[in-house]
Steps between C-alpha positions, in 0.01 A plus 500: 500500500250619756129546471521876481746511215311237302197729499675725247596229261553546132696392200841537355589597143657315216573622151404360167855381444460302819238273352732392221724198502799431278536789262797732491563489871546129502699489181747756629559322824750253361501121527332501842188638339426183308183317600583130482141396540166646419356683202603840373273778616387838385298708738392304807139616489396266778713712737295802394185320594643396839600859572144615442371213718730611782384862463135394512571299819627816663202701377256245644671544833503880484135520399346217698745321724556738789357790698647846541469761223314260273225466762473879492457482125233227513330648807512150650746220560570287191456201732131591523465598131673186367465245781594198288773658289669733751681220690661393168572860395704525824765276338554762229824638652672187375473652156803705606711193570379363166626820338835476670559150358408629153733794551793278591442303178446808281783715635754219460374440148497862392843570650671191359786610273422870535742766627428670829410832340238335279348321799482819709359703212236237437390481864474877549317551174258219582420596855476876512271642222187314607594541866522879471161512326344285773646715778367820338160346427443377853628823655270713282195279547545487879531880507151544352250629761241230423745217566491346848873439529770761554807552287860506628694815576690677220836385637387140524358520147837615367680229699272239346621593153841352587352160591714514815222632726493189716862512626470880519203469733265700281130419486425283200268619223460142372455234764634244256835674454662297778533213255683724256747577770554124540544469124759777492705336773493178301616686189790654691611167646475325162685782322781515759560128542399348167503752213792722601744208554412360157192282539474136399347189648761425764500852640118500505490173694753627755303822539180311569661264752682778684192725506287225641748431783561868565124573513452233767793635698356853470166374626658320795721796589202737531724767346262747333756626246590151389135400479419807293784422255454123474117474536480156667120482464509572121844378392390134457244598236751696291754219546249234399410691185867530404539123546200440272654719232816285513268199457340680203844523341573133566234264633772265627663767713477326836662799675227723356232259624671497837502878525129509402421237767695693761302812417173311533592335830614831651225701339210294634642545851520878473158520335339307784695700758381826346137418423387239749366578845311302758121516471394834640169687451691831488642410161309531175532129430706198594759379247571126508871421489444212258319733254792745516743216430277371215486843333878553524552150363262566211679824416838324478343210306338724241824682431683168489257384232579818303871436551491149352282605209172329592310829454647579158164431345364808682615730220195728487578862414254633757731367774762753386247776555413353839864504602537861384206610718625327813740765628281811452200306633697404805603858562157665474249236602508532877447866585309599186295185544385631837366812330320304227344260754387788721345678202326198347384321812432774750399791283344326198380195697636247254487150654821378663582220252445725198704775666783257564507380138463854359784628716739234376392574145544876541845454648599278207383767253696765687804271496459458121492880458815544707671226297401647164544869577796491738694174499506419131624841384724588795663175616704430181614861473600518864681167480703609196586834656612342823699235321688775315557710811617213717738384226 
């Protein structure tokens, strides 16, 4: 992952079912679904909290950890506005890798024991309603004459509604949407090679092992089509998350631990390769390789602690709300955050630190509105309708 692509980082999406363990999905999966060790779980609220943490990491980067359009919003480089914090904000892109580990865990959990049609209906219904609203909001706001950024062309706007704008070569409305494209490729691979053939632990393990090897081969081959399909720089994080879900099902699953360890070992390499560069004054800041490795390790470790039940005590209801806000916040925070920062700091002369905090707060409120007014009423209806139609 190169420096340019990292600058548009954002977060993936998971559904509310995805933060549940056990339940009907596990009970319908047959004998292999039994957890031989570890407590029984309801909703894994700690995962919701980790999702919000990953989203905030990305927001810190987008608002204070780089130059580019955000410097235009501030009227100055964040490095000058936040000299002590900006070098740490520059590690925020690792929130994406954090999200991908969570996604591997969550998607495996939510798909376990479900038919393909149910999985597809759930994914489409979860991803698209909030996404469509975010695309429309950003397009409309950027079209306003008092806004300093331009909107995309009508044809690119329509292409963005498909979520396939990146492979189509259309200009992106949301900079963060590249991660959704990565998520969708993961869903397709998981559906084709795990769910469609019948699922189960053994097939999941084989899928992870084969994907890991194939991703390395794709990277070495320098074949663009293979790399696009197999995502060598992101595959280890999804794979590691899947391994940790197998551990969640059975703490003594040594193969699951092995898959998780493989994902971590490969993932830290690709994270360093994508984010590290030699000290150079041209860059916003210098990222230490050991800090990148430490953050990747911490992400895997935190999810491992969730997997083995050591965060079960974190059963606060507000974490469920935090998890629900993560996806819409992720979608809207970057570009609309530019507009809020420009308005507060440059027009109203609100101090930089207060502007930063207020912008994050405003984006969280907007995310809550999207969740309450769009996702909660539409997602279940769309999921049921799609489930019927696909059946």
